[in-house]
Every structure is written in C-alpha cells, then in structure tokens.
N, C-alpha and C positions, 0 to 999 in steps of 0.2 A: 477555251483551246489546249489547258491541261489536261482536263478532263477528256477531250476525243482523243486526243495521242495516247492516252493510256489505254483507253478503252478500246484501241487499232492495236495496240503491242497485247492486250487481252487475246484476241481472236487469232494472232499469230501463235503465242503462248500455249492457246489451248491445244494446239496442235501438235506442238512440242511436248507437251504432257503428256499426249496419249500414248507417243512413239517412246517416252521415258519408260512409259507403265507397262507397253505390250511387248515391248522390243528390250528388253535390259543388253544385250548383247551389242545393241547400236548407239548407248550411253557416249560411249568415248565419240564416236563419229560425230554426233550430234551435240555434245559439248564444245565439240572443236568449234565445228561449225556456228555455235553460240558466241563464240569467242570474237566473233568478227562482225556481230550484230548487237551494238552497243541498246541497252535499255529493253534487254526481252527480259519478259517477266519469267522466273523460274518456279516453278508449281512445284508443293511441299505439302503432300494434302489438301488441306483448304487453304494454306499459307501459299501468298505470291510473294516472291521477292525482285526487283527489280535489277538483273544485271547490270552496274556499270560501265563506260566504256573502257576495254583491258588498256592496262597500263605495259603488258607483255602478253604474247602469244605462245609462254611455255606451258603448256599441258601441265595439270598437276594429275595426279593417279586418283582415280575415283576412290572414296571412303566407303567401309564395306557397308552394304545396307541389309536391310531386316531380311529381303529377298536373296544377297549373295553370301549371305554367312557362310552357311553349310560346313564343310568341311575346310575352309580357308580361313575362317574365323575363330580363333584362338582367344579363349578368356587369360588377360593376364591372370599370374598369380596372387602379386602383389602390387600396389602402387604408392609408392611413399612407403609410410610405416601400417598402410592397411592393407589387410588381405582381402582379397577379391573373391565374392561370394557367387556374385550370379548378374546378369545386365537385366536393369529393371526401366529402363527407358532408354531413347535414341530423338534427338532432333536433329536441326538444321546443322549445328556446329560442334554439339556434343555429345558425349555418351553418359547415363547414369547406371553408375551400379552399386547395388549393396553391397557391403563392405562390412569389415569387423573389426574395429580396433581394440589393442589388446592391454596397450598401456598409456598412459597411467591409470586408464579405467578401462573396463572392459563393454562396449556396447556397440548396437550396430548402428549404422551412420549409411547416409546418402552421397555417393564422391560423385562427382561430375568433373570429366574430363574432355578435354577439344579431341575432336576425332583425328585419327592417321589422315595426313594430308591436308587439315583443314587447316595449318597454322598459320593463315596467311594474316599481313600486318592487320587487315580488319577485322579479322574474326579474332585474334588474341587481344584486340581492343575492347570487343564486345566482350569475350569473356570476361574479361580484367572488370570489364562497368558492371556486371552482372553480379560479380563475387562482392566488389564493393558497395555495391546498390541492397544488396542482402546486409552487408555485415553492419550497415548506417544503421538499419533499422531493429527494432528493438519492440515485437507485438504479438501476442500472443496467438494469433490468424495469420502469422508470415514467418516461412520457414526462417529457421533460424541458422547461420553460417556457424559452424564450429573450429574448424582449420582453413587454410590454403596453403599451396605448394607449389612445385614444380618437380616433373620426374627428371631421371639423368640426363633423358635427351632436350629437356627444357619445353615439353608440355605442359601448360599450367594448367592444375584443379584446383578446386577447394570442395570443402566437406562440410555437408549441412546433416542436420538431425533428418530422421528416415521416418517418413510421413507415409504411416501405413494407412492410407485412406482409399476414397472410390472417388471419383471424379464428380462434381457438385448435380450433375443434372442425373447421372444414375443414380446416385446416393437416393436423393428427391422421389425417384420412383420406385426403385426397391424398398425404402421406406415407407411404401405411400404415403409420404407426408402430403397434407392437406397445404390448401394455398396459402394460410396464415402461417402456418410451420415453414412454408419455404421464403414467407417476406423474414421472418425471423431469421432466418439465416443469411437471407440477403443483406440484412441490416449489420450482422458482424463483417459482412464481406465490404461492405462499405466503409467500416468502421477501419479496417486494413488498410482499406486503398487511399482513407484520408490518410491516416498515419503516413503510407509514404512518400504522400504528397507534401506533408509537412517535412519531410523529410529532403525535400528537391526531386523525389524520383518520380517520374510518369512511365506506368508498366507498359501500356501501348499494343500489348496484346490479351489482354483480357478475355478468359474465354470459359466454358466449364470443366473443363479437359487441364486448366492450370490452376484450377481449385480442389483442390482434393477434401475430402469430410472423412473425420472418422470421430471414433466415440468415446467419449472421456466420461465414465460414471455415468454412462448411459446416455449422455447428451450429447448431439452432433459440434462437432466443432470445424468448423471449416479452417484450412489453410492455405494462404496463396503461395505458389512456387511459382519459376522460370520467369526470371526478369532478365532473359535474355537480350529483350531489345529494350531495353528500357532507357529512358533520358532525363538526363538531368538539366532540372530547370535552375537550381542556384548555388552550383559546388561541382565540381570536375569529380568525377566518379574514378577515373583512370588518369595515370600516368601518359596513356597513349592518346592519341587524337583519334578522334573517332568522330568520319566523315559521313555524313548522309548526301549520297550525290543526287544533283538535281532531276526530279522526276521519279525518285526510288519511294516507292511504297512500300512499307515493311508492317508486317500483321498479318490477323485471319479476314478474309476478306467476311465471314458472316457477321463479323462483330465489330468491322472498322467503323471509325467514324466517316463522314463525306471528307472534311478534312483532311483528315489523313490518306484517304483514297485520292483525293485530287490533287496534294501538295507535295513538295519534296519532304513534307515532316519538318521543315525549318519552322513552321510557323504552330508548332503542335501543343499546345496545353493541356491543362488537367482537365478540362472538358472532355477529350478527347476517350478517357477512362470513364467518362459520366456515361457519354454513350456508350461504351461497351457496357458496360453495369445496367442502362436501361436492357438493351438486348437480351444479356445472360436472365434477367426479371422477365423481360417478355417471354422467353424459353420457357422458364420455370413454372409459368402460370399457364400456359398455352401448350407447350408440347414442339412447340414450331419458335422459329426466327421470325423475325417480320420479313424478311428479303434472302430469299435463299438462293444462292448463286447456283444451285443445278435448274432452278425453273425458269431460271434468264439467261445461262450463259456468262463468261468469266464477265466478255464486254458490256451485257445487255445490264448486267448486273452493278456495275461499275456506275453506267451512263445514267439508271434510275437512281441507285444512291445519291450520287450528285445532283441531280435536276432537283433545282428549287421551288418549280412550282408543282411536283408529285411529292405529297404527302404519302405519310409512313401510313400502314394497314392498321388500324386497329385490332385489338385482340378480339375481339368480336368479329369482325371479318376475314381475320385469318382464318379462325373455325370455320367459318359457313363455308367454304372450300373445301372441307375435309370430308372423308368419305367416313361413312357410320361406323364401322369396325374401328377408325382412327379416333374418332370422340368417345367412343365408348372407353377405348384403351386408356385415352386421356381422363377420362371421368373416373374410373375405377381407382389412376394412379395416385387420384387426389381424396379419395375418401369422399366423393358428391355426387351429387345429379344433376344433370345435365340444366336444369332450370337454376337451380346455384349456382352452378357456375356461369352460366350467361348473367345471371345477376351480380356475381361477383364482379365479372369482367365489365361490367356495363356500368359500374361505380366511381368511387375514389380510384380504385386500383389503375382503369382506364386512363385516368388525367395523369397519374404521376408516370405511368408507361410513358408517352405519349410524350410528356414534358422532357424527360430524360433520353428521348431517342430523338429529338428536335433538330431536323438536319441542319437549321441556325441555330449556330454553339450561343449567339448571343440569348435565345429563349430556354435554353434548359437549365436545368440546376448549376447553380455555381461551383459547387463542390461538392463532393461523395458525400459527405455531411451532411449536405443540404437534403440530399434523395433521401439520406438515413432518416434526417428527420421528418419529412415526410411520409413514409414509411409508418414513422413508430406512430404519428399523429393518426395512420388510417387503423392501426393495431387499437388504439386507444381511443374511436370513435370522435375524432377531435376532426375541425376543419384542415383541409389540406390546402398548401399555398397554392399547388398544382391546379384546381379549380376554381370556376368563377365566384366572387362570395356574396351570393346571392341572399336576399332576407330568408327565403322559406328556406335554402341550403342549409344556412346558421341555426335557423330552428330547429329543422331536422336533427342536424349534429346535439342541439343542446338538450333535447328529448333523448335522444339515445345516449348520450352520457350520463343524464340525470334521471334515468328512468325511474327510481324507486322516488326519490324527490318528488318528481313530476306527478307521479301514482298518489303519493300521501297529498299532495297541495291538492291532486285535483278533486278526492276522497272529500277534504276537510272543507274544500268550496262546494261542492256539492251536499255536503252535511250542513253547512252554514245558509244555505240558499234553502235547500227543504225545512231548515228551521225558521231562518225570515217570513218563509212562504206560510208555515203552520202556525206562528205567532198572529201574521195578518191576517189567516183565515178567521182565527180565534179573537183577536181583536174587533173585528167586522165582526161577527156574532156577538158578541158583548154588547156592542153598540148598537146591533138591530134589538138586541133585548131588551136594553134599556129604553131605548124609543117608543117600542112598543109598551113598554110596561106604562111609558110616562102617558101615552097617549089614552090607554084606558083609564088611569087614574081621572084626566080630567072629563 
C-alpha cells in the first residue's frame, strides 16, 4: 500500500515538476498550493523529496536558482575569513563556492553554505548532520572537512578540500577506461563507503555526480562528496533532531534502493548504499542504469522498482534494447569490441552486478566491502561468491589463475606419457626379438 500511495503522489508531482520547469514565474503560486497538499514529491533534477505536512502556512521567499540568478544574484565577497571566488555547485539546500583561505595558510577550498531562505529547522539539522558526517571520517577517497562556522546572520557553513575532479561516469568515458579499469575505481569507491558505514554513516544518495575523480601522479583517485542526506546508524551526527516524515522518500530515483523508495526511510540500513553502488557499477559497465525513470515515468518507475516479482534486467538485456550508434559509442568508450563486451557482461560481472542490485536486500551483499571483495576476485580470476560454485566453474577458474603451472604440468604429463609409450614399444620389440631368436635356436 505504501508503494501505491507513493506512485500516486508521483503522478501528481510530475505535473507540478513540469510547471516548475516551464513556468518559473509561477513558482510562488505553485509552492503556495503545495503547502496545502501534504506528501507531494518535489522534483529536484532527478531527485525527489516528499514534502511533509506543513507546520505553518507562511510562505518563504524562493531561494535563488540557476535560472533565476542573472542580475539579482550577487556573489558574496567573503564568508567568514574566506574570500569567495566563484560558485561551483548548488544543491537542494546549499550552495558551494570556490573560496580562498589566506591565513594561517594560503589555499583554495570549497565552502558550502545554506541557501538564503532555506534556514528552516529541518534544513539546518540536515546541514549540520552533513558536516558532522564528513568530520568523523578520515579516508583518502572521501572529501575532508577543514573548518566550520556561521555567518553574522547565523547561516551555518563548512569548509572542505577543493576536489578538482570530474564526475565518475564522465571521467571513465573521457579517459576511455576499460571495464577492468572501471572496476578498479569502483573498488576504491566501495572502500570509502565501507569506511563511512564503519563510522555509522549511511550516504543514501550515492550516484556518479557525488563521486568526483581527479588524477594524482597520473592515477585516478575517486572522492565521495555530498553527505547532505546521510543517516546515522550508531551515533548522533547533530545536536539538532532530524526527523524523516512518514512516507518521505529522499534520494535520486535512478540509484534509489526499493526499500528507500517504498518506506519512510526509518528502516534503511547500509545495504541501501550497496544497491546504489551496484547501480553505479551497472552504469559504468553498460552506459545505462538498469531502470530509467524517463522510460517509465515517475509513478511507473517506483512501481517497477518495488515490485518483488519483477527482476532487474541483466546488463546484456539492457544493451539489447539500444540502437546501433549508442552501442558503438559504449564500445568505443571502453576500448573494446562488441564481442568482448558481451563476453564480459555475460560472465562474473553480470553475477556481481545482479547480486548488488537485488530487490530483496537479504540477498544482496551484506556490505560494501563484500561487493569490493567480489570485484577483486573478478580481477584476480578467482571464483566470485555471487555465482553458483559448480565444479566446472571452479575448474575453469583454477586453470585461468594457474595457466603457466597447468601448461607446464600438461607438457610434463604429455612427455611422460610419450616416454612411457616409447619405452613400452621398445620393450615389446625387444621381447619379440628375443622370442624369435629363441624359436630359431630350437
């Protein structure tokens, strides 16, 4: 029933989203109407957030958006001790600037601050939770928090390392990484997510745009950013209370787990992030997500995602429905051939991906490290846990892992067999000659 209610709300919300995107001047009126309709999903790009029942009917002014900036948007000169250089990103509740720190050291940083007009109790709580989540983590593949504070007006902000990178999927295509190289990057991302989980933090919005890749000494290094809707599992991330309203689905549809789309978010565990990692891996390998909201529509997508009897399409099935130019672009971006790509996606990688995106979380990998371990086994030509351990499969893997030893053993066996055959033939000839000589003597 919860999924049906969510699907119904999505149908209504699609119309709202179209109005918001095509008629910017009508935003105030539409938002005013939505204040009277509890449980409406507000679209933000591909992210959808259910609006909870209003506690008050007072309208807040719209925060400046990308389309509204123009002459009315003024870049602040300074925020705290940081000189603002330019805006480099904008999310649902915050704006990210490239800023310059001059004391005690001179360096470029990224500064995130709550948008004007968005400083509600819930937004402030989520913002504080994000900076606390980043602060408790110390991992080379997670953006590092450097400082935090508040403006004179009381708007909180935090400062983190400036990641001069490209979103994960774009980097992989621009660098034309092979699928094996993409798997290596995903192992690093999984390790970072596992670190967050060990610190008691669930990201809940993992997607390629939240993983930036930069090159260090010629090697790609992924960095996870934006813990804006992260959830704590074993500790309190904020002094504020963050309440997820019943029926509220937070995240990005294409990468959202079924339980995240269906429930209130109160029963979300680390396996929701494992599902999102599986979708990212699926997209890196095939160029497409397993289920595309554009192909289903918002309501149809959620219904398909949460339906327990509808299995997720395999990577090969997803490729089958694509046109020829798209498939050729996917092949070119991976420096492979169509035959090799199909062979890759029909083997261990297929089993790994499908286990990671199982709708039933009890059948998924238990952790991000479990997914990373299986990906490592794939790279090492070892048996993966996602695949049924048949005798033939184990034998094939053994031969692939020990090709030189198996080849040497086979050659020795053939030589021994040939030697034994030669000795046997010679012994037979000697016996025959001896018997003939004995018969002639008599």
